[in-house]
BASEMI-660113 format. One record per residue (C-alpha): residue number from 1; x, y, z. Coordinates in Angstrom, 2 decimals. Example, Ala and Ser with C-alpha at 12.3 -4.5 7.8 and 13.67 -1.06 7.14 Angstrom:
<pt><seq>1</seq><u>12.30</u><v>-4.50</v><w>7.80</w></pt>
<pt><seq>2</seq><u>13.67</u><v>-1.06</v><w>7.14</w></pt>
# end
This chain:
<pt><seq>1</seq><u>83.59</u><v>-4.13</v><w>50.39</w></pt>
<pt><seq>2</seq><u>83.69</u><v>-6.16</v><w>53.98</w></pt>
<pt><seq>3</seq><u>87.49</u><v>-6.91</v><w>54.15</w></pt>
<pt><seq>4</seq><u>86.72</u><v>-8.94</v><w>58.13</w></pt>
<pt><seq>5</seq><u>85.56</u><v>-11.57</v><w>56.87</w></pt>
<pt><seq>6</seq><u>87.29</u><v>-11.96</v><w>53.78</w></pt>
<pt><seq>7</seq><u>89.46</u><v>-12.47</v><w>56.55</w></pt>
<pt><seq>8</seq><u>86.77</u><v>-14.73</v><w>58.07</w></pt>
<pt><seq>9</seq><u>86.55</u><v>-16.58</v><w>54.90</w></pt>
<pt><seq>10</seq><u>90.49</u><v>-16.82</v><w>54.38</w></pt>
<pt><seq>11</seq><u>91.23</u><v>-18.78</v><w>58.34</w></pt>
<pt><seq>12</seq><u>88.93</u><v>-21.16</v><w>57.13</w></pt>
<pt><seq>13</seq><u>90.44</u><v>-21.75</v><w>54.34</w></pt>
<pt><seq>14</seq><u>93.68</u><v>-21.70</v><w>56.59</w></pt>
<pt><seq>15</seq><u>92.04</u><v>-24.16</v><w>58.18</w></pt>
<pt><seq>16</seq><u>91.32</u><v>-27.17</v><w>56.51</w></pt>
<pt><seq>17</seq><u>94.98</u><v>-26.95</v><w>54.68</w></pt>
<pt><seq>18</seq><u>96.12</u><v>-30.94</v><w>53.99</w></pt>
<pt><seq>19</seq><u>99.41</u><v>-29.66</v><w>55.90</w></pt>
<pt><seq>20</seq><u>97.32</u><v>-28.32</v><w>59.45</w></pt>
<pt><seq>21</seq><u>95.28</u><v>-31.53</v><w>58.53</w></pt>
<pt><seq>22</seq><u>94.53</u><v>-32.72</v><w>62.79</w></pt>
<pt><seq>23</seq><u>97.25</u><v>-30.09</v><w>63.90</w></pt>
<pt><seq>24</seq><u>95.71</u><v>-27.54</v><w>67.01</w></pt>
<pt><seq>25</seq><u>96.80</u><v>-24.10</v><w>67.29</w></pt>
<pt><seq>26</seq><u>99.07</u><v>-24.76</v><w>64.01</w></pt>
<pt><seq>27</seq><u>102.34</u><v>-22.84</v><w>64.20</w></pt>
<pt><seq>28</seq><u>102.06</u><v>-20.41</v><w>60.84</w></pt>
<pt><seq>29</seq><u>105.14</u><v>-18.86</v><w>59.62</w></pt>
<pt><seq>30</seq><u>103.82</u><v>-15.80</v><w>58.29</w></pt>
<pt><seq>31</seq><u>106.35</u><v>-13.93</v><w>55.91</w></pt>
<pt><seq>32</seq><u>104.95</u><v>-10.79</v><w>54.26</w></pt>
<pt><seq>33</seq><u>106.52</u><v>-7.44</v><w>52.72</w></pt>
<pt><seq>34</seq><u>105.67</u><v>-3.81</v><w>53.52</w></pt>
<pt><seq>35</seq><u>103.56</u><v>-3.36</v><w>50.99</w></pt>
<pt><seq>36</seq><u>101.26</u><v>-6.18</v><w>52.58</w></pt>
<pt><seq>37</seq><u>101.41</u><v>-5.23</v><w>56.42</w></pt>
<pt><seq>38</seq><u>97.60</u><v>-4.08</v><w>56.70</w></pt>
<pt><seq>39</seq><u>97.08</u><v>-7.51</v><w>55.67</w></pt>
<pt><seq>40</seq><u>99.37</u><v>-9.39</v><w>58.04</w></pt>
<pt><seq>41</seq><u>98.31</u><v>-7.19</v><w>61.05</w></pt>
<pt><seq>42</seq><u>94.82</u><v>-7.87</v><w>60.35</w></pt>
<pt><seq>43</seq><u>95.09</u><v>-12.13</v><w>59.41</w></pt>
<pt><seq>44</seq><u>96.60</u><v>-11.90</v><w>62.65</w></pt>
<pt><seq>45</seq><u>93.92</u><v>-9.89</v><w>64.30</w></pt>
<pt><seq>46</seq><u>91.09</u><v>-11.87</v><w>63.32</w></pt>
<pt><seq>47</seq><u>92.55</u><v>-15.46</v><w>63.24</w></pt>
<pt><seq>48</seq><u>91.25</u><v>-15.50</v><w>67.30</w></pt>
<pt><seq>49</seq><u>93.81</u><v>-17.42</v><w>68.93</w></pt>
<pt><seq>50</seq><u>93.56</u><v>-20.13</v><w>66.73</w></pt>
<pt><seq>51</seq><u>96.80</u><v>-19.97</v><w>64.77</w></pt>
<pt><seq>52</seq><u>99.89</u><v>-19.71</v><w>66.70</w></pt>
<pt><seq>53</seq><u>101.25</u><v>-16.75</v><w>63.99</w></pt>
<pt><seq>54</seq><u>105.34</u><v>-16.13</v><w>63.91</w></pt>
<pt><seq>55</seq><u>105.61</u><v>-12.53</v><w>61.72</w></pt>
<pt><seq>56</seq><u>108.91</u><v>-11.94</v><w>60.10</w></pt>
<pt><seq>57</seq><u>109.24</u><v>-8.99</v><w>57.88</w></pt>
<pt><seq>58</seq><u>110.29</u><v>-10.30</v><w>53.74</w></pt>
<pt><seq>59</seq><u>113.81</u><v>-8.07</v><w>52.96</w></pt>
<pt><seq>60</seq><u>114.72</u><v>-7.73</v><w>55.94</w></pt>
<pt><seq>61</seq><u>114.93</u><v>-11.17</v><w>58.11</w></pt>
<pt><seq>62</seq><u>118.25</u><v>-12.54</v><w>57.80</w></pt>
<pt><seq>63</seq><u>118.01</u><v>-15.72</v><w>55.56</w></pt>
<pt><seq>64</seq><u>119.40</u><v>-18.37</v><w>58.30</w></pt>
<pt><seq>65</seq><u>116.68</u><v>-17.14</v><w>60.47</w></pt>
<pt><seq>66</seq><u>113.44</u><v>-17.35</v><w>58.03</w></pt>
<pt><seq>67</seq><u>114.97</u><v>-21.20</v><w>56.39</w></pt>
<pt><seq>68</seq><u>115.23</u><v>-21.92</v><w>60.39</w></pt>
<pt><seq>69</seq><u>112.04</u><v>-20.74</v><w>60.11</w></pt>
<pt><seq>70</seq><u>110.36</u><v>-22.39</v><w>57.95</w></pt>
<pt><seq>71</seq><u>111.62</u><v>-25.66</v><w>58.71</w></pt>
<pt><seq>72</seq><u>110.11</u><v>-26.32</v><w>62.49</w></pt>
<pt><seq>73</seq><u>106.89</u><v>-24.49</v><w>61.01</w></pt>
<pt><seq>74</seq><u>103.55</u><v>-26.26</v><w>60.73</w></pt>
<pt><seq>75</seq><u>102.50</u><v>-24.05</v><w>57.02</w></pt>
<pt><seq>76</seq><u>104.57</u><v>-20.95</v><w>55.75</w></pt>
<pt><seq>77</seq><u>102.44</u><v>-18.62</v><w>54.46</w></pt>
<pt><seq>78</seq><u>104.34</u><v>-15.32</v><w>52.48</w></pt>
<pt><seq>79</seq><u>102.79</u><v>-12.27</v><w>51.23</w></pt>
<pt><seq>80</seq><u>104.87</u><v>-10.37</v><w>48.43</w></pt>
<pt><seq>81</seq><u>105.21</u><v>-8.73</v><w>44.71</w></pt>
<pt><seq>82</seq><u>107.41</u><v>-10.57</v><w>42.33</w></pt>
<pt><seq>83</seq><u>105.80</u><v>-10.24</v><w>38.98</w></pt>
<pt><seq>84</seq><u>104.25</u><v>-6.18</v><w>39.59</w></pt>
<pt><seq>85</seq><u>107.78</u><v>-5.45</v><w>40.53</w></pt>
<pt><seq>86</seq><u>109.19</u><v>-2.59</v><w>38.44</w></pt>
<pt><seq>87</seq><u>111.83</u><v>-4.85</v><w>36.54</w></pt>
<pt><seq>88</seq><u>110.54</u><v>-8.50</v><w>38.27</w></pt>
<pt><seq>89</seq><u>113.05</u><v>-11.55</v><w>38.23</w></pt>
<pt><seq>90</seq><u>111.88</u><v>-14.69</v><w>36.96</w></pt>
<pt><seq>91</seq><u>113.43</u><v>-16.41</v><w>40.38</w></pt>
<pt><seq>92</seq><u>111.41</u><v>-13.90</v><w>42.25</w></pt>
<pt><seq>93</seq><u>112.71</u><v>-11.43</v><w>44.28</w></pt>
<pt><seq>94</seq><u>116.10</u><v>-11.70</v><w>46.42</w></pt>
<pt><seq>95</seq><u>114.90</u><v>-12.93</v><w>49.76</w></pt>
<pt><seq>96</seq><u>113.36</u><v>-15.58</v><w>47.19</w></pt>
<pt><seq>97</seq><u>115.58</u><v>-16.82</v><w>45.24</w></pt>
<pt><seq>98</seq><u>117.66</u><v>-16.97</v><w>49.06</w></pt>
<pt><seq>99</seq><u>115.08</u><v>-19.62</v><w>50.59</w></pt>
<pt><seq>100</seq><u>114.92</u><v>-21.65</v><w>46.80</w></pt>
<pt><seq>101</seq><u>115.66</u><v>-25.32</v><w>49.15</w></pt>
<pt><seq>102</seq><u>114.75</u><v>-24.72</v><w>51.68</w></pt>
<pt><seq>103</seq><u>110.82</u><v>-23.51</v><w>49.82</w></pt>
<pt><seq>104</seq><u>110.92</u><v>-26.98</v><w>47.69</w></pt>
<pt><seq>105</seq><u>112.09</u><v>-29.41</v><w>49.97</w></pt>
<pt><seq>106</seq><u>108.53</u><v>-28.38</v><w>51.96</w></pt>
<pt><seq>107</seq><u>106.51</u><v>-26.84</v><w>49.72</w></pt>
<pt><seq>108</seq><u>103.50</u><v>-29.33</v><w>50.56</w></pt>
<pt><seq>109</seq><u>103.09</u><v>-26.51</v><w>53.56</w></pt>
<pt><seq>110</seq><u>103.74</u><v>-24.07</v><w>51.74</w></pt>
<pt><seq>111</seq><u>101.87</u><v>-20.83</v><w>50.85</w></pt>
<pt><seq>112</seq><u>102.54</u><v>-18.51</v><w>48.44</w></pt>
<pt><seq>113</seq><u>100.32</u><v>-15.14</v><w>47.72</w></pt>
<pt><seq>114</seq><u>102.31</u><v>-13.10</v><w>44.76</w></pt>
<pt><seq>115</seq><u>101.44</u><v>-10.58</v><w>43.63</w></pt>
<pt><seq>116</seq><u>97.81</u><v>-10.21</v><w>44.94</w></pt>
<pt><seq>117</seq><u>96.78</u><v>-6.36</v><w>46.52</w></pt>
<pt><seq>118</seq><u>94.34</u><v>-5.87</v><w>47.67</w></pt>
<pt><seq>119</seq><u>92.24</u><v>-8.50</v><w>45.27</w></pt>
<pt><seq>120</seq><u>93.41</u><v>-10.83</v><w>48.58</w></pt>
<pt><seq>121</seq><u>90.53</u><v>-9.78</v><w>49.39</w></pt>
<pt><seq>122</seq><u>88.12</u><v>-10.42</v><w>46.13</w></pt>
<pt><seq>123</seq><u>89.80</u><v>-13.68</v><w>46.82</w></pt>
<pt><seq>124</seq><u>88.45</u><v>-14.53</v><w>49.32</w></pt>
<pt><seq>125</seq><u>84.68</u><v>-12.56</v><w>49.48</w></pt>
<pt><seq>126</seq><u>82.32</u><v>-15.18</v><w>49.20</w></pt>
<pt><seq>127</seq><u>81.18</u><v>-17.00</v><w>50.88</w></pt>
<pt><seq>128</seq><u>83.09</u><v>-20.51</v><w>51.49</w></pt>
<pt><seq>129</seq><u>79.28</u><v>-22.46</v><w>50.97</w></pt>
<pt><seq>130</seq><u>77.73</u><v>-19.89</v><w>47.99</w></pt>
<pt><seq>131</seq><u>81.77</u><v>-21.55</v><w>46.10</w></pt>
<pt><seq>132</seq><u>81.43</u><v>-24.96</v><w>46.96</w></pt>
<pt><seq>133</seq><u>77.68</u><v>-24.83</v><w>46.18</w></pt>
<pt><seq>134</seq><u>78.87</u><v>-24.16</v><w>42.57</w></pt>
<pt><seq>135</seq><u>81.45</u><v>-26.26</v><w>42.25</w></pt>
<pt><seq>136</seq><u>79.07</u><v>-29.47</v><w>43.27</w></pt>
<pt><seq>137</seq><u>77.01</u><v>-28.10</v><w>40.94</w></pt>
<pt><seq>138</seq><u>78.71</u><v>-27.74</v><w>37.55</w></pt>
<pt><seq>139</seq><u>80.05</u><v>-30.89</v><w>38.46</w></pt>
<pt><seq>140</seq><u>76.81</u><v>-32.83</v><w>38.93</w></pt>
<pt><seq>141</seq><u>75.49</u><v>-31.62</v><w>35.85</w></pt>
<pt><seq>142</seq><u>79.15</u><v>-31.97</v><w>33.86</w></pt>
<pt><seq>143</seq><u>77.78</u><v>-36.05</v><w>34.97</w></pt>
<pt><seq>144</seq><u>74.01</u><v>-35.50</v><w>33.23</w></pt>
<pt><seq>145</seq><u>75.12</u><v>-34.39</v><w>30.31</w></pt>
<pt><seq>146</seq><u>77.23</u><v>-34.78</v><w>26.68</w></pt>
<pt><seq>147</seq><u>78.65</u><v>-31.75</v><w>25.52</w></pt>
<pt><seq>148</seq><u>80.79</u><v>-29.12</v><w>27.08</w></pt>
<pt><seq>149</seq><u>80.68</u><v>-25.94</v><w>24.88</w></pt>
<pt><seq>150</seq><u>82.69</u><v>-22.65</v><w>24.95</w></pt>
<pt><seq>151</seq><u>80.89</u><v>-19.73</v><w>22.47</w></pt>
<pt><seq>152</seq><u>81.92</u><v>-16.03</v><w>22.39</w></pt>
<pt><seq>153</seq><u>81.38</u><v>-12.76</v><w>20.67</w></pt>
<pt><seq>154</seq><u>84.36</u><v>-12.61</v><w>18.57</w></pt>
<pt><seq>155</seq><u>83.17</u><v>-15.76</v><w>17.53</w></pt>
<pt><seq>156</seq><u>84.85</u><v>-18.30</v><w>19.22</w></pt>
<pt><seq>157</seq><u>83.80</u><v>-22.12</v><w>19.40</w></pt>
<pt><seq>158</seq><u>85.04</u><v>-25.15</v><w>21.73</w></pt>
<pt><seq>159</seq><u>84.06</u><v>-28.50</v><w>21.66</w></pt>
<pt><seq>160</seq><u>84.82</u><v>-31.44</v><w>24.90</w></pt>
<pt><seq>161</seq><u>82.38</u><v>-34.01</v><w>24.89</w></pt>
<pt><seq>162</seq><u>82.02</u><v>-35.25</v><w>28.42</w></pt>
<pt><seq>163</seq><u>82.45</u><v>-38.74</v><w>27.99</w></pt>
<pt><seq>164</seq><u>86.84</u><v>-38.26</v><w>27.15</w></pt>
<pt><seq>165</seq><u>86.62</u><v>-36.90</v><w>30.80</w></pt>
<pt><seq>166</seq><u>87.48</u><v>-39.10</v><w>33.88</w></pt>
<pt><seq>167</seq><u>87.76</u><v>-36.48</v><w>36.66</w></pt>
<pt><seq>168</seq><u>86.60</u><v>-32.62</v><w>37.60</w></pt>
<pt><seq>169</seq><u>89.43</u><v>-31.08</v><w>40.17</w></pt>
<pt><seq>170</seq><u>87.39</u><v>-29.37</v><w>42.50</w></pt>
<pt><seq>171</seq><u>89.06</u><v>-26.49</v><w>44.10</w></pt>
<pt><seq>172</seq><u>86.67</u><v>-24.88</v><w>46.70</w></pt>
<pt><seq>173</seq><u>89.13</u><v>-23.73</v><w>49.25</w></pt>
<pt><seq>174</seq><u>88.75</u><v>-26.63</v><w>51.49</w></pt>
<pt><seq>175</seq><u>91.15</u><v>-29.32</v><w>51.79</w></pt>
<pt><seq>176</seq><u>93.98</u><v>-28.05</v><w>48.85</w></pt>
<pt><seq>177</seq><u>97.13</u><v>-26.70</v><w>48.64</w></pt>
<pt><seq>178</seq><u>96.10</u><v>-23.65</v><w>46.61</w></pt>
<pt><seq>179</seq><u>93.70</u><v>-21.53</v><w>49.35</w></pt>
<pt><seq>180</seq><u>92.50</u><v>-19.38</v><w>46.12</w></pt>
<pt><seq>181</seq><u>88.65</u><v>-20.86</v><w>45.78</w></pt>
<pt><seq>182</seq><u>86.06</u><v>-21.31</v><w>43.08</w></pt>
<pt><seq>183</seq><u>87.14</u><v>-23.34</v><w>40.24</w></pt>
<pt><seq>184</seq><u>86.88</u><v>-26.87</v><w>39.04</w></pt>
<pt><seq>185</seq><u>89.71</u><v>-28.61</v><w>36.68</w></pt>
<pt><seq>186</seq><u>89.89</u><v>-31.49</v><w>34.46</w></pt>
<pt><seq>187</seq><u>91.69</u><v>-33.32</v><w>31.40</w></pt>
<pt><seq>188</seq><u>90.23</u><v>-33.98</v><w>28.00</w></pt>
<pt><seq>189</seq><u>92.64</u><v>-35.48</v><w>24.99</w></pt>
<pt><seq>190</seq><u>89.12</u><v>-34.95</v><w>22.40</w></pt>
<pt><seq>191</seq><u>89.33</u><v>-31.14</v><w>22.59</w></pt>
<pt><seq>192</seq><u>88.24</u><v>-29.28</v><w>19.30</w></pt>
<pt><seq>193</seq><u>86.95</u><v>-25.74</v><w>17.69</w></pt>
<pt><seq>194</seq><u>88.75</u><v>-22.59</v><w>17.57</w></pt>
<pt><seq>195</seq><u>88.70</u><v>-19.57</v><w>20.02</w></pt>
<pt><seq>196</seq><u>89.41</u><v>-15.50</v><w>19.64</w></pt>
<pt><seq>197</seq><u>91.48</u><v>-15.52</v><w>22.62</w></pt>
<pt><seq>198</seq><u>90.46</u><v>-12.35</v><w>24.35</w></pt>
<pt><seq>199</seq><u>91.74</u><v>-12.23</v><w>28.14</w></pt>
<pt><seq>200</seq><u>94.88</u><v>-12.92</v><w>30.05</w></pt>
<pt><seq>201</seq><u>97.33</u><v>-15.30</v><w>30.97</w></pt>
<pt><seq>202</seq><u>99.12</u><v>-17.56</v><w>34.33</w></pt>
<pt><seq>203</seq><u>102.99</u><v>-18.12</v><w>33.79</w></pt>
<pt><seq>204</seq><u>106.33</u><v>-18.51</v><w>34.64</w></pt>
<pt><seq>205</seq><u>107.25</u><v>-17.10</v><w>31.16</w></pt>
<pt><seq>206</seq><u>105.97</u><v>-13.22</v><w>31.26</w></pt>
<pt><seq>207</seq><u>103.34</u><v>-12.80</v><w>28.95</w></pt>
<pt><seq>208</seq><u>100.78</u><v>-11.56</v><w>31.39</w></pt>
<pt><seq>209</seq><u>103.43</u><v>-8.54</v><w>31.63</w></pt>
<pt><seq>210</seq><u>104.38</u><v>-7.92</v><w>27.87</w></pt>
<pt><seq>211</seq><u>100.81</u><v>-8.64</v><w>27.18</w></pt>
<pt><seq>212</seq><u>98.91</u><v>-7.17</v><w>29.52</w></pt>
<pt><seq>213</seq><u>94.78</u><v>-8.03</v><w>28.69</w></pt>
<pt><seq>214</seq><u>94.23</u><v>-8.92</v><w>25.25</w></pt>
<pt><seq>215</seq><u>92.27</u><v>-6.14</v><w>23.72</w></pt>
<pt><seq>216</seq><u>92.39</u><v>-7.91</v><w>20.25</w></pt>
<pt><seq>217</seq><u>91.62</u><v>-11.68</v><w>20.00</w></pt>
<pt><seq>218</seq><u>94.34</u><v>-14.85</v><w>19.65</w></pt>
<pt><seq>219</seq><u>93.25</u><v>-16.70</v><w>17.34</w></pt>
<pt><seq>220</seq><u>94.45</u><v>-20.87</v><w>18.17</w></pt>
<pt><seq>221</seq><u>93.40</u><v>-23.40</v><w>16.64</w></pt>
<pt><seq>222</seq><u>92.82</u><v>-26.98</v><w>18.80</w></pt>
<pt><seq>223</seq><u>92.08</u><v>-30.29</v><w>17.40</w></pt>
<pt><seq>224</seq><u>92.45</u><v>-33.47</v><w>19.91</w></pt>
<pt><seq>225</seq><u>93.95</u><v>-31.41</v><w>22.55</w></pt>
<pt><seq>226</seq><u>96.36</u><v>-29.80</v><w>20.61</w></pt>
<pt><seq>227</seq><u>96.82</u><v>-26.89</v><w>19.40</w></pt>
<pt><seq>228</seq><u>97.20</u><v>-26.50</v><w>15.20</w></pt>
<pt><seq>229</seq><u>98.19</u><v>-22.88</v><w>14.30</w></pt>
<pt><seq>230</seq><u>98.45</u><v>-18.95</v><w>16.10</w></pt>
<pt><seq>231</seq><u>97.58</u><v>-15.88</v><w>14.82</w></pt>
<pt><seq>232</seq><u>97.64</u><v>-12.43</v><w>16.58</w></pt>
<pt><seq>233</seq><u>97.27</u><v>-9.17</v><w>14.76</w></pt>
<pt><seq>234</seq><u>99.17</u><v>-6.94</v><w>18.25</w></pt>
<pt><seq>235</seq><u>102.85</u><v>-6.81</v><w>17.64</w></pt>
<pt><seq>236</seq><u>105.29</u><v>-9.22</v><w>18.08</w></pt>
<pt><seq>237</seq><u>102.71</u><v>-12.35</v><w>20.01</w></pt>
<pt><seq>238</seq><u>102.46</u><v>-14.75</v><w>17.37</w></pt>
<pt><seq>239</seq><u>105.56</u><v>-15.52</v><w>17.39</w></pt>
<pt><seq>240</seq><u>106.09</u><v>-15.48</v><w>21.41</w></pt>
<pt><seq>241</seq><u>103.23</u><v>-17.91</v><w>21.51</w></pt>
<pt><seq>242</seq><u>104.82</u><v>-19.62</v><w>18.72</w></pt>
<pt><seq>243</seq><u>108.13</u><v>-19.93</v><w>19.87</w></pt>
<pt><seq>244</seq><u>106.23</u><v>-21.41</v><w>23.49</w></pt>
<pt><seq>245</seq><u>104.89</u><v>-24.09</v><w>21.53</w></pt>
<pt><seq>246</seq><u>107.71</u><v>-24.96</v><w>19.81</w></pt>
<pt><seq>247</seq><u>109.75</u><v>-25.23</v><w>23.09</w></pt>
<pt><seq>248</seq><u>108.58</u><v>-29.03</v><w>24.00</w></pt>
<pt><seq>249</seq><u>105.62</u><v>-31.15</v><w>22.38</w></pt>
<pt><seq>250</seq><u>103.53</u><v>-30.98</v><w>25.74</w></pt>
<pt><seq>251</seq><u>103.46</u><v>-27.41</v><w>26.12</w></pt>
<pt><seq>252</seq><u>101.12</u><v>-27.36</v><w>22.70</w></pt>
<pt><seq>253</seq><u>98.48</u><v>-29.50</v><w>24.65</w></pt>
<pt><seq>254</seq><u>95.75</u><v>-27.76</v><w>26.77</w></pt>
<pt><seq>255</seq><u>96.67</u><v>-30.82</v><w>29.46</w></pt>
<pt><seq>256</seq><u>94.29</u><v>-28.77</v><w>31.87</w></pt>
<pt><seq>257</seq><u>90.41</u><v>-27.00</v><w>31.27</w></pt>
<pt><seq>258</seq><u>89.00</u><v>-25.27</v><w>33.59</w></pt>
<pt><seq>259</seq><u>85.88</u><v>-23.38</v><w>35.03</w></pt>
<pt><seq>260</seq><u>86.81</u><v>-20.30</v><w>37.16</w></pt>
<pt><seq>261</seq><u>83.55</u><v>-19.93</v><w>40.00</w></pt>
<pt><seq>262</seq><u>84.70</u><v>-16.97</v><w>41.90</w></pt>
<pt><seq>263</seq><u>82.18</u><v>-14.67</v><w>41.80</w></pt>
<pt><seq>264</seq><u>84.60</u><v>-12.53</v><w>43.96</w></pt>
<pt><seq>265</seq><u>86.31</u><v>-12.04</v><w>41.74</w></pt>
<pt><seq>266</seq><u>85.58</u><v>-9.01</v><w>38.91</w></pt>
<pt><seq>267</seq><u>88.11</u><v>-9.07</v><w>36.61</w></pt>
<pt><seq>268</seq><u>90.83</u><v>-9.18</v><w>34.73</w></pt>
<pt><seq>269</seq><u>94.55</u><v>-7.46</v><w>36.23</w></pt>
<pt><seq>270</seq><u>97.47</u><v>-9.12</v><w>34.19</w></pt>
<pt><seq>271</seq><u>99.18</u><v>-9.22</v><w>37.45</w></pt>
<pt><seq>272</seq><u>99.91</u><v>-12.74</v><w>37.24</w></pt>
<pt><seq>273</seq><u>98.61</u><v>-13.57</v><w>39.91</w></pt>
<pt><seq>274</seq><u>97.35</u><v>-16.98</v><w>41.28</w></pt>
<pt><seq>275</seq><u>93.90</u><v>-15.15</v><w>41.73</w></pt>
<pt><seq>276</seq><u>92.97</u><v>-14.52</v><w>38.30</w></pt>
<pt><seq>277</seq><u>92.99</u><v>-17.94</v><w>37.20</w></pt>
<pt><seq>278</seq><u>89.44</u><v>-18.26</v><w>39.61</w></pt>
<pt><seq>279</seq><u>88.09</u><v>-15.95</v><w>37.32</w></pt>
<pt><seq>280</seq><u>84.54</u><v>-17.23</v><w>36.81</w></pt>
<pt><seq>281</seq><u>84.77</u><v>-19.00</v><w>33.19</w></pt>
<pt><seq>282</seq><u>85.86</u><v>-20.99</v><w>30.80</w></pt>
<pt><seq>283</seq><u>90.68</u><v>-20.90</v><w>31.03</w></pt>
<pt><seq>284</seq><u>92.38</u><v>-23.70</v><w>28.79</w></pt>
<pt><seq>285</seq><u>96.10</u><v>-24.79</v><w>30.55</w></pt>
<pt><seq>286</seq><u>98.70</u><v>-25.40</v><w>28.81</w></pt>
<pt><seq>287</seq><u>101.63</u><v>-27.40</v><w>29.25</w></pt>
<pt><seq>288</seq><u>103.04</u><v>-28.88</v><w>32.49</w></pt>
<pt><seq>289</seq><u>103.28</u><v>-32.72</v><w>31.15</w></pt>
<pt><seq>290</seq><u>106.24</u><v>-33.63</v><w>30.33</w></pt>
<pt><seq>291</seq><u>109.64</u><v>-31.97</v><w>31.83</w></pt>
<pt><seq>292</seq><u>111.34</u><v>-28.54</v><w>30.89</w></pt>
<pt><seq>293</seq><u>107.59</u><v>-27.61</v><w>29.76</w></pt>
<pt><seq>294</seq><u>106.45</u><v>-24.73</v><w>31.36</w></pt>
<pt><seq>295</seq><u>102.48</u><v>-24.58</v><w>32.89</w></pt>
<pt><seq>296</seq><u>100.69</u><v>-21.56</v><w>30.71</w></pt>
<pt><seq>297</seq><u>96.57</u><v>-20.71</v><w>31.33</w></pt>
<pt><seq>298</seq><u>94.94</u><v>-18.29</v><w>29.24</w></pt>
<pt><seq>299</seq><u>91.84</u><v>-17.25</v><w>31.78</w></pt>
<pt><seq>300</seq><u>89.35</u><v>-16.16</v><w>28.74</w></pt>
<pt><seq>301</seq><u>87.22</u><v>-12.82</v><w>29.90</w></pt>
<pt><seq>302</seq><u>84.15</u><v>-13.59</v><w>29.34</w></pt>
<pt><seq>303</seq><u>81.70</u><v>-16.44</v><w>26.89</w></pt>
<pt><seq>304</seq><u>79.00</u><v>-19.05</v><w>26.87</w></pt>
<pt><seq>305</seq><u>79.45</u><v>-22.16</v><w>28.64</w></pt>
<pt><seq>306</seq><u>77.05</u><v>-24.73</v><w>27.72</w></pt>
<pt><seq>307</seq><u>75.78</u><v>-28.09</v><w>28.60</w></pt>
<pt><seq>308</seq><u>74.17</u><v>-29.65</v><w>25.55</w></pt>
<pt><seq>309</seq><u>73.98</u><v>-26.47</v><w>24.35</w></pt>
<pt><seq>310</seq><u>72.34</u><v>-25.20</v><w>27.42</w></pt>
<pt><seq>311</seq><u>73.74</u><v>-22.12</v><w>28.37</w></pt>
<pt><seq>312</seq><u>75.05</u><v>-23.22</v><w>32.37</w></pt>
<pt><seq>313</seq><u>77.31</u><v>-19.56</v><w>32.27</w></pt>
<pt><seq>314</seq><u>76.77</u><v>-16.42</v><w>30.38</w></pt>
<pt><seq>315</seq><u>79.05</u><v>-13.83</v><w>32.20</w></pt>
<pt><seq>316</seq><u>76.60</u><v>-14.93</v><w>35.68</w></pt>
<pt><seq>317</seq><u>75.72</u><v>-18.34</v><w>36.86</w></pt>
<pt><seq>318</seq><u>72.11</u><v>-20.09</v><w>35.94</w></pt>
<pt><seq>319</seq><u>72.23</u><v>-21.21</v><w>39.46</w></pt>
# end
């Protein structure tokens, strides 16, 4: 992989972050842990004066100094590990917990790359125009078809009438608060079917850490975008999943129907990291629609996406 080109793609997207709109040579606070020294150095060296980077070591710099820098910068970018630490906490590492208030106040100018590791380079390895074209083509094709379906070798069958979908969100990295490119997403009240989910999870709830990338399926019966029942041979998974579903009515709802389009994300790793959501293929986002609910993404490892039974994705896109 060409790491320098990946960094250049990242800087291209960074320049289009909404917080930097119209700002000439913006001040970017780049905070990172030791694990991310090389990536931080590559970013600053590749910027060629386009950004005024203020580099700080997370965990070593005083919280008051970081809070002041967050308050005055145009955007702050943090590179650190959380879910992949030996003893992770839901609130994150100590340096994040100490900054929670100021980070919440300035969330619109935040970029948090948690648990990316060297997969940072994979995430930005694809030419931006390729992702932009894939997203635009998919959205256009959706507007010309009647039914979106998903099937896989495990016996899954899921359908969503496209008349139930009003709009697709285009996450191509340009103008998005989350720079990781490669997804289109929407909402439908009419998703129906049964899936045998093989893949991994992304959530504040530690399903990914506990269960990894599933090799034995989690079966989901879905009626009108509501999960009615679940089953699994994985010890404890069905019980844990039912606890999640029963904790809030929104948790049973498929609040998001997404399709990953980032061909640089080759596999799933159960790192509970945002880049995995860009993995090519289907993902279903549960919860997040009501106060007190938790958003949980189910990221499918494989399967066929079709429009009116004509495949558009089967491990690779058909255009």
